[in-house]
C-alpha positions as CSV (number, residue, x, y, z in Angstrom):
1,M,-18.1,-6.6,-41.1
2,N,-15.2,-8.6,-42.5
3,W,-16.0,-12.2,-43.6
4,L,-13.2,-13.4,-41.4
5,A,-14.7,-11.8,-38.3
6,I,-18.1,-13.4,-39.1
7,F,-16.4,-16.8,-39.5
8,F,-14.6,-16.4,-36.1
9,F,-17.8,-15.3,-34.5
10,V,-19.7,-18.3,-35.8
11,V,-17.0,-20.7,-34.7
12,A,-17.0,-19.1,-31.2
13,V,-20.8,-19.5,-31.0
14,V,-20.5,-23.2,-31.9
15,Y,-17.9,-23.7,-29.2
16,L,-20.2,-21.9,-26.7
17,V,-23.1,-24.0,-27.6
18,A,-21.0,-27.2,-27.3
19,Y,-19.9,-25.9,-23.8
20,F,-23.4,-25.4,-22.6
21,V,-25.4,-28.0,-24.4
22,E,-22.9,-31.0,-24.7
23,M,-23.5,-31.8,-28.3
24,P,-22.6,-35.4,-29.1
25,I,-20.1,-34.5,-31.9
26,F,-18.1,-32.5,-29.4
27,Y,-18.1,-35.3,-26.7
28,E,-18.6,-38.9,-27.9
29,G,-18.7,-38.7,-31.7
30,N,-15.0,-38.2,-32.3
31,Q,-12.0,-40.2,-31.2
32,K,-9.9,-37.1,-30.8
33,T,-12.4,-35.6,-28.3
34,R,-12.5,-38.9,-26.4
35,F,-8.7,-38.7,-26.2
36,F,-8.9,-35.2,-24.8
37,I,-11.6,-36.1,-22.3
38,D,-9.6,-39.1,-21.1
39,K,-6.5,-36.9,-20.6
40,L,-8.1,-33.7,-19.3
41,G,-11.2,-35.0,-17.7
42,K,-14.7,-33.7,-18.6
43,K,-14.3,-30.5,-16.6
44,G,-10.9,-29.7,-18.2
45,Y,-12.3,-30.4,-21.7
46,K,-15.2,-28.1,-21.0
47,L,-12.8,-25.4,-19.9
48,L,-10.8,-26.0,-23.2
49,L,-14.0,-25.4,-25.2
50,L,-14.7,-22.2,-23.2
51,A,-11.1,-21.0,-23.8
52,F,-11.4,-21.7,-27.6
53,A,-14.7,-19.8,-27.7
54,G,-13.1,-16.9,-25.9
55,I,-10.1,-16.9,-28.3
56,F,-12.4,-16.9,-31.3
57,L,-14.5,-14.1,-29.9
58,V,-11.4,-12.0,-29.4
59,L,-10.3,-12.7,-32.9
60,A,-13.7,-11.8,-34.3
61,F,-13.5,-8.5,-32.4
62,I,-10.0,-7.8,-33.7
63,F,-11.0,-8.5,-37.3
64,K,-14.2,-6.5,-37.0
């Protein structure tokens, strides 16, 4: 397996964990994330995390 595919897979897993487990660094620990939550709402931000996870999973599959 290519190292780039492994990297994309790990990033996708981190985004999926952040989607399901609401890790503080992805929600309250960063000013950029607070900005996104203010603009998109919490549901929209969670959908953004899920979309990023999907994109990175597809990239991991492509680079496999």
